[in-house]
C-alpha positions, 0 to 999 in steps of 0.5 A, spaced: 475 488 582 468 486 585 462 484 582 455 482 585 448 481 583 442 479 588 437 474 586 431 471 590 429 464 591 423 462 588 421 456 593 425 453 598 424 446 595 428 449 588 433 452 592 438 448 588 435 450 581 435 457 583 442 458 585 444 454 579 440 459 574 443 465 578 450 462 577 449 461 569 446 468 569 451 471 573 457 468 568 453 470 562 452 478 564 459 479 568 463 474 564 466 471 570 464 465 574 462 467 581 466 465 587 461 466 593 454 466 595 451 470 601 445 469 604 442 471 611 442 467 617 434 464 616 435 463 609 442 459 610 438 455 616 432 453 611 437 451 606 441 446 611 434 444 614 432 442 607 439 438 605 438 434 612 431 431 609 433 431 601 437 426 597 443 431 597 444 429 604 447 422 601 452 427 597 455 430 603 462 428 606 463 429 613 456 427 615 456 422 620 451 416 621 446 419 626 448 427 625 441 431 625 444 438 623 447 439 617 451 446 616 453 446 608 460 450 606 458 452 599 455 449 592 458 446 587 457 444 579 461 442 573 463 449 572 465 451 579 464 452 587 460 457 591 463 459 598 457 460 603 457 467 607 452 470 611 450 477 611 444 479 615 442 485 611 439 481 605 432 479 605 429 472 606 430 468 600 435 473 597 442 471 596 448 475 593 453 472 588 460 475 588 466 475 584 472 478 588 479 478 586 481 481 592 478 476 597 483 473 602 481 465 601 486 464 607 481 467 612 477 461 614 475 459 620 478 452 622 473 450 627 473 442 624 471 438 618 466 442 614 462 438 609 463 438 601 459 443 598 451 441 596 451 440 588 448 445 584 444 441 579 437 442 575 433 437 579 428 437 584 430 437 591 425 434 595 417 432 593 412 436 597 
């Protein structure tokens, strides 16, 4: 079975709150916790950029002192983890949450150590 719903980020600086709210809404509407989040390349890169200069940076594992570029692998909260994927057919600020029981988790790109997922919490990512 495959379930998906598209959502939109309201502001770049509140991406974590928007994803968290969509996560809960998806569960409420579909009775399944989403497993995957797809974003277009620009949206993914903007979130990585924000994480580079936000309090989330301190929560990531696999980041070495002096690393400038952060590539996130997903988002996590107390209920579960969303694995990131890229779909350039999505619009900027648009993301899709997916629950798919047939997806092959062994299709990982083993290119090295990836950071832990960014926490999804109800808090402001950074002040503007």
